[in-house]
Backbone bond lengths (Angstrom), bond angles and torsions (degrees), N, CA, C in turn:
res aa  C-N    CA-C-N  psi(-1)  N-CA   C-N-CA  omega(-1)  CA-C   N-CA-C  phi
1 M - - - 1.442 - - 1.518 108.11 -
2 S 1.273 117.52 129.26 1.451 122.41 -174.43 1.525 110.12 -109.62
3 F 1.313 115.34 139.43 1.459 120.47 176.38 1.525 108.81 -120.70
4 G 1.309 115.89 66.18 1.460 120.15 -179.38 1.513 111.41 -78.01
5 D 1.337 116.02 159.05 1.459 120.90 179.07 1.515 111.93 -72.28
6 D 1.334 117.77 -16.80 1.455 120.75 -178.73 1.523 112.04 -77.36
7 N 1.329 119.35 -11.20 1.453 122.62 -179.04 1.524 108.84 -97.07
8 P 1.348 118.67 111.71 1.461 120.96 -176.82 1.534 112.74 -71.65
9 N 1.343 118.74 -15.39 1.459 120.93 -178.21 1.526 112.74 -76.62
10 H 1.318 117.40 -16.94 1.460 120.59 -177.50 1.519 109.48 -106.22
11 S 1.296 116.05 106.70 1.461 120.45 177.60 1.515 109.50 -93.51
12 S 1.307 116.29 177.85 1.458 119.66 177.48 1.522 110.89 -65.24
13 V 1.325 117.69 -28.11 1.462 121.28 176.89 1.527 109.54 -67.64
14 G 1.322 117.52 -39.58 1.461 121.40 178.44 1.514 111.57 -63.90
15 R 1.346 116.51 -41.92 1.458 120.86 177.98 1.523 111.18 -65.66
16 S 1.316 116.18 -39.75 1.467 120.11 179.19 1.528 110.62 -65.37
17 A 1.326 116.19 -42.45 1.464 119.60 179.13 1.518 110.66 -64.90
18 Y 1.318 116.59 -37.25 1.460 121.12 178.87 1.520 110.29 -61.77
19 W 1.322 117.19 -50.50 1.464 120.56 -178.34 1.522 111.32 -70.87
20 L 1.319 117.47 -33.43 1.456 120.70 177.63 1.529 110.77 -63.88
21 S 1.319 116.75 -39.60 1.472 119.57 179.06 1.531 110.55 -66.09
22 W 1.333 117.31 -38.35 1.469 120.09 177.37 1.530 110.70 -67.01
23 M 1.318 117.77 -40.85 1.461 121.15 179.70 1.531 110.75 -66.68
24 L 1.328 116.45 -39.04 1.460 120.12 177.15 1.527 110.31 -63.50
25 G 1.309 117.26 -42.96 1.461 121.28 177.69 1.520 111.86 -62.38
26 A 1.328 116.91 -40.83 1.470 120.74 178.29 1.523 110.51 -65.76
27 A 1.324 117.33 -39.22 1.467 120.44 178.73 1.517 111.00 -64.97
28 I 1.317 117.13 -41.54 1.464 120.67 177.39 1.518 110.20 -62.92
29 L 1.311 117.16 -40.73 1.462 121.11 178.75 1.529 111.20 -62.45
30 V 1.325 117.68 -41.26 1.461 121.45 178.57 1.527 110.72 -64.14
31 V 1.330 116.88 -42.71 1.465 120.70 179.50 1.525 110.41 -63.76
32 L 1.320 117.50 -44.43 1.467 120.58 179.51 1.524 111.71 -64.04
33 A 1.319 117.40 -38.38 1.465 120.35 177.79 1.518 110.66 -65.26
34 A 1.330 117.57 -40.76 1.465 120.95 178.92 1.524 110.40 -64.52
35 L 1.327 117.28 -42.02 1.466 120.29 177.83 1.524 111.10 -62.78
36 H 1.318 116.07 -38.13 1.466 120.16 179.68 1.529 110.54 -63.61
37 V 1.310 117.31 -42.27 1.462 121.22 178.87 1.524 110.21 -64.70
38 L 1.327 117.44 -42.08 1.464 120.78 179.21 1.523 111.39 -63.69
39 E 1.348 116.97 -38.03 1.461 119.77 177.74 1.524 110.70 -63.66
40 G 1.309 117.26 -37.72 1.462 121.12 178.06 1.519 111.43 -63.41
41 R 1.321 116.23 -42.23 1.471 120.14 178.38 1.523 110.64 -64.85
42 E 1.337 116.91 -41.68 1.467 120.37 178.62 1.523 110.48 -63.35
43 L 1.318 117.29 -38.09 1.462 120.84 178.28 1.519 110.79 -63.17
44 I 1.325 116.79 -41.48 1.465 120.16 178.42 1.526 110.59 -64.71
45 E 1.330 116.91 -39.38 1.467 120.43 178.20 1.523 111.18 -64.35
46 V 1.321 116.94 -44.81 1.468 120.92 179.69 1.520 110.05 -64.40
47 A 1.317 117.56 -42.25 1.465 120.55 179.44 1.522 110.99 -64.28
48 G 1.316 117.06 -32.86 1.457 120.52 178.41 1.521 112.61 -69.46
49 R 1.326 116.96 -31.00 1.458 120.66 179.48 1.524 112.85 -88.06
50 A 1.309 116.92 -13.49 1.465 120.32 -175.13 1.525 110.59 -70.42
51 R 1.305 114.37 150.90 1.462 119.79 174.52 1.522 107.41 -83.93
52 P 1.319 119.20 133.35 1.464 122.01 -174.46 1.524 113.80 -59.84
53 W 1.318 118.44 -34.53 1.467 118.38 -177.45 1.515 111.28 -69.58
54 W 1.342 118.88 -27.03 1.461 120.34 174.72 1.526 110.12 -68.05
55 L 1.313 115.55 -39.10 1.456 120.05 179.15 1.521 110.87 -65.54
56 V 1.335 116.69 -41.43 1.470 120.79 177.21 1.520 109.93 -63.32
57 L 1.334 116.93 -43.14 1.470 120.44 178.34 1.529 110.76 -62.02
58 A 1.317 117.32 -42.81 1.466 120.46 179.92 1.519 111.59 -63.45
59 V 1.325 117.38 -42.02 1.466 121.10 178.64 1.523 110.40 -64.29
60 C 1.338 116.96 -41.25 1.471 120.32 178.70 1.523 111.30 -63.51
61 L 1.322 116.89 -45.82 1.467 119.86 179.36 1.529 111.77 -64.00
62 Q 1.318 116.70 -40.37 1.465 119.52 179.01 1.517 111.08 -65.81
63 S 1.345 117.30 -39.59 1.462 118.89 179.72 1.521 111.30 -69.90
64 T 1.325 119.07 -32.07 1.473 118.98 175.59 1.523 110.39 -66.79
65 T 1.322 117.03 -32.66 1.470 119.78 175.56 1.521 110.14 -61.99
66 Y 1.326 116.71 -46.43 1.463 120.49 179.79 1.529 111.21 -65.50
67 L 1.318 117.08 -41.30 1.468 119.78 179.30 1.526 111.59 -63.75
68 A 1.322 117.22 -39.97 1.459 120.44 177.18 1.529 110.76 -63.23
69 Q 1.320 116.25 -41.38 1.467 119.91 179.10 1.524 111.09 -64.74
70 V 1.328 117.33 -40.55 1.465 120.94 177.85 1.519 110.29 -62.67
71 E 1.326 116.68 -41.32 1.457 120.02 -179.68 1.526 111.35 -65.36
72 I 1.319 116.78 -38.20 1.468 120.31 177.48 1.522 110.17 -62.79
73 F 1.328 117.58 -45.68 1.464 120.54 179.53 1.522 111.71 -68.00
74 R 1.314 117.39 -34.34 1.456 120.85 -178.64 1.529 111.26 -67.23
75 R 1.311 116.76 -42.47 1.464 120.44 -179.05 1.517 113.07 -73.81
76 G 1.285 117.67 -29.01 1.454 120.66 -178.48 1.510 110.92 83.04
77 P 1.322 116.65 177.69 1.464 119.61 -177.68 1.529 111.53 -69.24
78 R 1.302 116.76 130.40 1.466 122.74 177.75 1.519 111.38 -108.64
79 L 1.300 117.20 -11.43 1.458 120.23 -178.02 1.527 109.43 -83.30
80 P 1.321 117.03 149.44 1.462 118.67 177.65 1.528 110.95 -64.73
81 V 1.304 115.31 144.81 1.460 121.06 179.25 1.521 108.52 -72.17
82 A 1.316 116.05 139.41 1.460 120.10 -178.98 1.528 110.54 -61.95
83 N 1.311 115.65 150.14 1.459 121.53 179.19 1.527 108.79 -65.85
84 D 1.312 116.11 121.75 1.460 120.38 -178.53 1.522 112.11 -96.56
85 G 1.331 117.46 9.08 1.466 120.52 177.59 1.513 112.90 70.31
86 G 1.322 118.23 27.22 1.452 121.57 179.34 1.514 114.00 81.64
87 L 1.305 117.86 13.05 1.460 121.49 -178.04 1.528 111.24 -60.98
88 R 1.327 116.94 -43.32 1.468 119.13 -179.40 1.522 111.30 -63.25
89 A 1.313 117.26 -42.80 1.468 119.91 179.57 1.525 110.84 -63.37
90 R 1.332 117.25 -42.23 1.471 120.03 179.10 1.524 110.97 -64.09
91 L 1.335 116.45 -40.36 1.462 119.19 178.39 1.524 111.00 -65.48
92 R 1.344 117.34 -41.28 1.461 119.99 178.24 1.527 111.01 -61.42
93 R 1.330 116.67 -44.29 1.474 119.99 178.95 1.523 110.69 -62.63
94 R 1.330 116.36 -42.50 1.461 119.74 -177.89 1.530 110.89 -66.90
95 I 1.328 117.40 -38.94 1.457 120.63 -179.64 1.527 111.01 -71.02
96 S 1.346 116.86 -39.01 1.452 119.36 -176.01 1.528 113.44 -82.18
97 S 1.334 117.90 -20.05 1.479 118.60 -178.86 1.529 109.54 -81.99
98 P 1.337 115.54 144.23 1.474 119.28 179.50 1.526 110.23 -70.39
99 P 1.326 117.27 150.35 1.484 119.92 179.21 1.535 109.87 -67.59
100 N 1.317 115.21 149.72 1.472 120.97 -179.15 1.488 112.21 -81.61
């Protein structure tokens, strides 16, 4: 985006607002990065105070959740399909019949 002096639509206020918006975005990015680093440090502190058997229990429970989900996807749907009011039959007839 160019802010040349030959363009009457861009005043000094427009240029200032443009750069101010970029500076505000950069400041927000710096704040978010700092918060992210602090969260990492807090996580390390919490992990250091945690009892190891709780962590093992949590990992086991989480992995059983994933294993159950894999088993559900592997078996596929076992429940009957909801009644579609004959929509599939109408679509089959429409697809198989020649156009008029």
